[in-house]
PyMOL CGO cylinders between C-alpha atoms (Angstrom):
from pymol import cmd
from pymol.cgo import CYLINDER

trace = [
    CYLINDER, 96.44, 127.75, 176.94, 96.18, 123.70, 177.36, 0.3, 1, 1, 1, 1, 1, 1,
    CYLINDER, 96.18, 123.70, 177.36, 97.28, 121.50, 179.93, 0.3, 1, 1, 1, 1, 1, 1,
    CYLINDER, 97.28, 121.50, 179.93, 99.93, 118.18, 179.40, 0.3, 1, 1, 1, 1, 1, 1,
    CYLINDER, 99.93, 118.18, 179.40, 100.38, 116.00, 181.76, 0.3, 1, 1, 1, 1, 1, 1,
    CYLINDER, 100.38, 116.00, 181.76, 103.20, 114.10, 180.09, 0.3, 1, 1, 1, 1, 1, 1,
    CYLINDER, 103.20, 114.10, 180.09, 105.80, 114.75, 182.42, 0.3, 1, 1, 1, 1, 1, 1,
    CYLINDER, 105.80, 114.75, 182.42, 103.92, 114.69, 185.44, 0.3, 1, 1, 1, 1, 1, 1,
    CYLINDER, 103.92, 114.69, 185.44, 106.21, 113.33, 188.71, 0.3, 1, 1, 1, 1, 1, 1,
    CYLINDER, 106.21, 113.33, 188.71, 105.40, 111.66, 192.02, 0.3, 1, 1, 1, 1, 1, 1,
    CYLINDER, 105.40, 111.66, 192.02, 106.66, 109.53, 194.47, 0.3, 1, 1, 1, 1, 1, 1,
    CYLINDER, 106.66, 109.53, 194.47, 109.79, 109.52, 192.03, 0.3, 1, 1, 1, 1, 1, 1,
    CYLINDER, 109.79, 109.52, 192.03, 113.73, 110.17, 192.50, 0.3, 1, 1, 1, 1, 1, 1,
    CYLINDER, 113.73, 110.17, 192.50, 113.11, 114.09, 191.80, 0.3, 1, 1, 1, 1, 1, 1,
    CYLINDER, 113.11, 114.09, 191.80, 110.32, 114.25, 194.29, 0.3, 1, 1, 1, 1, 1, 1,
    CYLINDER, 110.32, 114.25, 194.29, 108.18, 112.93, 196.63, 0.3, 1, 1, 1, 1, 1, 1,
    CYLINDER, 108.18, 112.93, 196.63, 105.35, 115.33, 196.21, 0.3, 1, 1, 1, 1, 1, 1,
    CYLINDER, 105.35, 115.33, 196.21, 101.47, 114.54, 196.43, 0.3, 1, 1, 1, 1, 1, 1,
    CYLINDER, 101.47, 114.54, 196.43, 99.68, 112.43, 193.62, 0.3, 1, 1, 1, 1, 1, 1,
    CYLINDER, 99.68, 112.43, 193.62, 96.60, 112.17, 192.29, 0.3, 1, 1, 1, 1, 1, 1,
    CYLINDER, 96.60, 112.17, 192.29, 94.96, 110.51, 195.07, 0.3, 1, 1, 1, 1, 1, 1,
    CYLINDER, 94.96, 110.51, 195.07, 95.88, 112.48, 197.80, 0.3, 1, 1, 1, 1, 1, 1,
    CYLINDER, 95.88, 112.48, 197.80, 94.37, 115.41, 196.15, 0.3, 1, 1, 1, 1, 1, 1,
    CYLINDER, 94.37, 115.41, 196.15, 92.00, 113.92, 195.71, 0.3, 1, 1, 1, 1, 1, 1,
    CYLINDER, 92.00, 113.92, 195.71, 91.35, 112.71, 199.81, 0.3, 1, 1, 1, 1, 1, 1,
    CYLINDER, 91.35, 112.71, 199.81, 92.59, 116.56, 200.40, 0.3, 1, 1, 1, 1, 1, 1,
    CYLINDER, 92.59, 116.56, 200.40, 90.12, 117.47, 198.38, 0.3, 1, 1, 1, 1, 1, 1,
    CYLINDER, 90.12, 117.47, 198.38, 92.04, 119.82, 196.02, 0.3, 1, 1, 1, 1, 1, 1,
    CYLINDER, 92.04, 119.82, 196.02, 91.84, 117.84, 192.91, 0.3, 1, 1, 1, 1, 1, 1,
    CYLINDER, 91.84, 117.84, 192.91, 88.23, 119.00, 192.37, 0.3, 1, 1, 1, 1, 1, 1,
    CYLINDER, 88.23, 119.00, 192.37, 89.09, 122.34, 192.50, 0.3, 1, 1, 1, 1, 1, 1,
    CYLINDER, 89.09, 122.34, 192.50, 92.59, 122.04, 190.00, 0.3, 1, 1, 1, 1, 1, 1,
    CYLINDER, 92.59, 122.04, 190.00, 89.82, 121.31, 187.42, 0.3, 1, 1, 1, 1, 1, 1,
    CYLINDER, 89.82, 121.31, 187.42, 87.70, 123.95, 187.86, 0.3, 1, 1, 1, 1, 1, 1,
    CYLINDER, 87.70, 123.95, 187.86, 90.41, 125.70, 187.66, 0.3, 1, 1, 1, 1, 1, 1,
    CYLINDER, 90.41, 125.70, 187.66, 92.38, 124.03, 184.40, 0.3, 1, 1, 1, 1, 1, 1,
    CYLINDER, 92.38, 124.03, 184.40, 88.67, 124.61, 183.20, 0.3, 1, 1, 1, 1, 1, 1,
    CYLINDER, 88.67, 124.61, 183.20, 89.00, 128.73, 183.48, 0.3, 1, 1, 1, 1, 1, 1,
    CYLINDER, 89.00, 128.73, 183.48, 92.65, 128.82, 181.69, 0.3, 1, 1, 1, 1, 1, 1,
    CYLINDER, 92.65, 128.82, 181.69, 91.55, 126.69, 179.14, 0.3, 1, 1, 1, 1, 1, 1,
    CYLINDER, 91.55, 126.69, 179.14, 89.49, 129.70, 177.89, 0.3, 1, 1, 1, 1, 1, 1,
    CYLINDER, 89.49, 129.70, 177.89, 92.12, 131.70, 177.96, 0.3, 1, 1, 1, 1, 1, 1,
    CYLINDER, 92.12, 131.70, 177.96, 95.23, 132.81, 176.38, 0.3, 1, 1, 1, 1, 1, 1,
    CYLINDER, 95.23, 132.81, 176.38, 98.47, 133.19, 178.66, 0.3, 1, 1, 1, 1, 1, 1,
    CYLINDER, 98.47, 133.19, 178.66, 98.70, 136.87, 178.46, 0.3, 1, 1, 1, 1, 1, 1,
    CYLINDER, 98.70, 136.87, 178.46, 95.32, 136.46, 180.21, 0.3, 1, 1, 1, 1, 1, 1,
    CYLINDER, 95.32, 136.46, 180.21, 96.29, 133.41, 181.95, 0.3, 1, 1, 1, 1, 1, 1,
    CYLINDER, 96.29, 133.41, 181.95, 99.18, 135.77, 183.93, 0.3, 1, 1, 1, 1, 1, 1,
    CYLINDER, 99.18, 135.77, 183.93, 97.26, 139.35, 184.04, 0.3, 1, 1, 1, 1, 1, 1,
    CYLINDER, 97.26, 139.35, 184.04, 93.88, 136.85, 185.60, 0.3, 1, 1, 1, 1, 1, 1,
    CYLINDER, 93.88, 136.85, 185.60, 96.62, 135.36, 188.32, 0.3, 1, 1, 1, 1, 1, 1,
    CYLINDER, 96.62, 135.36, 188.32, 95.75, 132.42, 186.94, 0.3, 1, 1, 1, 1, 1, 1,
    CYLINDER, 95.75, 132.42, 186.94, 99.62, 131.08, 186.90, 0.3, 1, 1, 1, 1, 1, 1,
    CYLINDER, 99.62, 131.08, 186.90, 103.08, 133.19, 187.61, 0.3, 1, 1, 1, 1, 1, 1,
    CYLINDER, 103.08, 133.19, 187.61, 106.33, 132.48, 185.32, 0.3, 1, 1, 1, 1, 1, 1,
    CYLINDER, 106.33, 132.48, 185.32, 109.17, 132.06, 187.28, 0.3, 1, 1, 1, 1, 1, 1,
    CYLINDER, 109.17, 132.06, 187.28, 111.57, 131.20, 184.06, 0.3, 1, 1, 1, 1, 1, 1,
    CYLINDER, 111.57, 131.20, 184.06, 113.78, 129.11, 185.41, 0.3, 1, 1, 1, 1, 1, 1,
    CYLINDER, 113.78, 129.11, 185.41, 114.10, 126.67, 187.78, 0.3, 1, 1, 1, 1, 1, 1,
    CYLINDER, 114.10, 126.67, 187.78, 113.38, 127.88, 191.45, 0.3, 1, 1, 1, 1, 1, 1,
    CYLINDER, 113.38, 127.88, 191.45, 117.28, 128.15, 193.41, 0.3, 1, 1, 1, 1, 1, 1,
    CYLINDER, 117.28, 128.15, 193.41, 114.94, 127.60, 196.86, 0.3, 1, 1, 1, 1, 1, 1,
    CYLINDER, 114.94, 127.60, 196.86, 112.99, 124.59, 195.29, 0.3, 1, 1, 1, 1, 1, 1,
    CYLINDER, 112.99, 124.59, 195.29, 112.04, 121.45, 198.18, 0.3, 1, 1, 1, 1, 1, 1,
    CYLINDER, 112.04, 121.45, 198.18, 111.96, 119.72, 194.66, 0.3, 1, 1, 1, 1, 1, 1,
    CYLINDER, 111.96, 119.72, 194.66, 114.52, 118.68, 191.90, 0.3, 1, 1, 1, 1, 1, 1,
    CYLINDER, 114.52, 118.68, 191.90, 114.54, 120.01, 188.96, 0.3, 1, 1, 1, 1, 1, 1,
    CYLINDER, 114.54, 120.01, 188.96, 113.87, 116.27, 186.59, 0.3, 1, 1, 1, 1, 1, 1,
    CYLINDER, 113.87, 116.27, 186.59, 114.90, 118.32, 183.52, 0.3, 1, 1, 1, 1, 1, 1,
    CYLINDER, 114.90, 118.32, 183.52, 118.37, 119.87, 184.76, 0.3, 1, 1, 1, 1, 1, 1,
    CYLINDER, 118.37, 119.87, 184.76, 119.93, 119.84, 181.15, 0.3, 1, 1, 1, 1, 1, 1,
    CYLINDER, 119.93, 119.84, 181.15, 116.88, 121.46, 179.37, 0.3, 1, 1, 1, 1, 1, 1,
    CYLINDER, 116.88, 121.46, 179.37, 116.46, 125.57, 179.40, 0.3, 1, 1, 1, 1, 1, 1,
    CYLINDER, 116.46, 125.57, 179.40, 112.16, 125.45, 180.25, 0.3, 1, 1, 1, 1, 1, 1,
    CYLINDER, 112.16, 125.45, 180.25, 110.32, 127.79, 181.49, 0.3, 1, 1, 1, 1, 1, 1,
    CYLINDER, 110.32, 127.79, 181.49, 108.60, 126.82, 184.79, 0.3, 1, 1, 1, 1, 1, 1,
    CYLINDER, 108.60, 126.82, 184.79, 105.67, 128.44, 185.90, 0.3, 1, 1, 1, 1, 1, 1,
    CYLINDER, 105.67, 128.44, 185.90, 103.17, 127.43, 188.60, 0.3, 1, 1, 1, 1, 1, 1,
    CYLINDER, 103.17, 127.43, 188.60, 99.15, 127.23, 188.42, 0.3, 1, 1, 1, 1, 1, 1,
    CYLINDER, 99.15, 127.23, 188.42, 97.93, 129.53, 191.38, 0.3, 1, 1, 1, 1, 1, 1,
    CYLINDER, 97.93, 129.53, 191.38, 95.75, 129.31, 194.55, 0.3, 1, 1, 1, 1, 1, 1,
    CYLINDER, 95.75, 129.31, 194.55, 94.37, 125.74, 194.52, 0.3, 1, 1, 1, 1, 1, 1,
    CYLINDER, 94.37, 125.74, 194.52, 91.86, 125.87, 197.27, 0.3, 1, 1, 1, 1, 1, 1,
    CYLINDER, 91.86, 125.87, 197.27, 93.42, 128.59, 199.14, 0.3, 1, 1, 1, 1, 1, 1,
    CYLINDER, 93.42, 128.59, 199.14, 97.05, 130.05, 199.08, 0.3, 1, 1, 1, 1, 1, 1,
    CYLINDER, 97.05, 130.05, 199.08, 99.40, 126.94, 199.27, 0.3, 1, 1, 1, 1, 1, 1,
    CYLINDER, 99.40, 126.94, 199.27, 97.75, 124.80, 196.88, 0.3, 1, 1, 1, 1, 1, 1,
    CYLINDER, 97.75, 124.80, 196.88, 99.88, 125.03, 193.54, 0.3, 1, 1, 1, 1, 1, 1,
    CYLINDER, 99.88, 125.03, 193.54, 100.24, 123.08, 190.49, 0.3, 1, 1, 1, 1, 1, 1,
    CYLINDER, 100.24, 123.08, 190.49, 104.34, 123.37, 189.18, 0.3, 1, 1, 1, 1, 1, 1,
    CYLINDER, 104.34, 123.37, 189.18, 105.23, 122.93, 186.19, 0.3, 1, 1, 1, 1, 1, 1,
    CYLINDER, 105.23, 122.93, 186.19, 106.31, 124.98, 182.52, 0.3, 1, 1, 1, 1, 1, 1,
    CYLINDER, 106.31, 124.98, 182.52, 104.93, 125.73, 179.67, 0.3, 1, 1, 1, 1, 1, 1,
    CYLINDER, 104.93, 125.73, 179.67, 105.85, 125.97, 176.09, 0.3, 1, 1, 1, 1, 1, 1,
    CYLINDER, 105.85, 125.97, 176.09, 103.91, 127.71, 173.90, 0.3, 1, 1, 1, 1, 1, 1,
    CYLINDER, 103.91, 127.71, 173.90, 99.74, 127.64, 174.65, 0.3, 1, 1, 1, 1, 1, 1,
    CYLINDER, 99.74, 127.64, 174.65, 101.23, 124.22, 176.71, 0.3, 1, 1, 1, 1, 1, 1,
    CYLINDER, 101.23, 124.22, 176.71, 100.98, 123.70, 180.62, 0.3, 1, 1, 1, 1, 1, 1,
    CYLINDER, 100.98, 123.70, 180.62, 103.28, 120.59, 181.69, 0.3, 1, 1, 1, 1, 1, 1,
    CYLINDER, 103.28, 120.59, 181.69, 101.98, 119.43, 184.45, 0.3, 1, 1, 1, 1, 1, 1,
    CYLINDER, 101.98, 119.43, 184.45, 105.37, 118.44, 186.22, 0.3, 1, 1, 1, 1, 1, 1,
    CYLINDER, 105.37, 118.44, 186.22, 104.57, 118.48, 190.06, 0.3, 1, 1, 1, 1, 1, 1,
    CYLINDER, 104.57, 118.48, 190.06, 101.11, 118.75, 192.32, 0.3, 1, 1, 1, 1, 1, 1,
    CYLINDER, 101.11, 118.75, 192.32, 102.16, 120.93, 195.71, 0.3, 1, 1, 1, 1, 1, 1,
    CYLINDER, 102.16, 120.93, 195.71, 99.69, 121.21, 197.90, 0.3, 1, 1, 1, 1, 1, 1,
    CYLINDER, 99.69, 121.21, 197.90, 102.05, 122.99, 200.45, 0.3, 1, 1, 1, 1, 1, 1,
    CYLINDER, 102.05, 122.99, 200.45, 104.16, 125.77, 198.33, 0.3, 1, 1, 1, 1, 1, 1,
    CYLINDER, 104.16, 125.77, 198.33, 107.23, 123.60, 198.48, 0.3, 1, 1, 1, 1, 1, 1,
    CYLINDER, 107.23, 123.60, 198.48, 107.79, 124.45, 194.62, 0.3, 1, 1, 1, 1, 1, 1,
    CYLINDER, 107.79, 124.45, 194.62, 108.42, 127.51, 195.06, 0.3, 1, 1, 1, 1, 1, 1,
    CYLINDER, 108.42, 127.51, 195.06, 108.95, 128.52, 199.04, 0.3, 1, 1, 1, 1, 1, 1,
    CYLINDER, 108.95, 128.52, 199.04, 108.52, 132.47, 200.27, 0.3, 1, 1, 1, 1, 1, 1,
    CYLINDER, 108.52, 132.47, 200.27, 108.93, 133.61, 203.19, 0.3, 1, 1, 1, 1, 1, 1,
    CYLINDER, 108.93, 133.61, 203.19, 105.80, 134.49, 205.72, 0.3, 1, 1, 1, 1, 1, 1,
    CYLINDER, 105.80, 134.49, 205.72, 104.61, 138.61, 205.04, 0.3, 1, 1, 1, 1, 1, 1,
    CYLINDER, 104.61, 138.61, 205.04, 103.76, 140.01, 208.24, 0.3, 1, 1, 1, 1, 1, 1,
    CYLINDER, 103.76, 140.01, 208.24, 104.58, 137.46, 210.74, 0.3, 1, 1, 1, 1, 1, 1,
]
cmd.load_cgo(trace, "trace")
């Protein structure tokens, strides 16, 4: 798989999430780069099987983020477990390219109910 940052959104009308600088300060950026290195050595099927990425398909209805491309049908996904359970990189997949759209350190792109609490 390859990664593209052409659609990265930060501090726009769509999302008030994290910037690269914030991820660097939170010590997440280095983990993300290491994760990219692992994912770039596998194909999409292997990335899903190894739980590097999770593909959702449609933009999540319960997302805390606003879809920046509401008129385009995209295959939305996340890079999972950036230094723990909550950190995610959200974007969409087209072919063998993952287009990074959001940095999500708080698991807000596709929030889930807490289990066993």
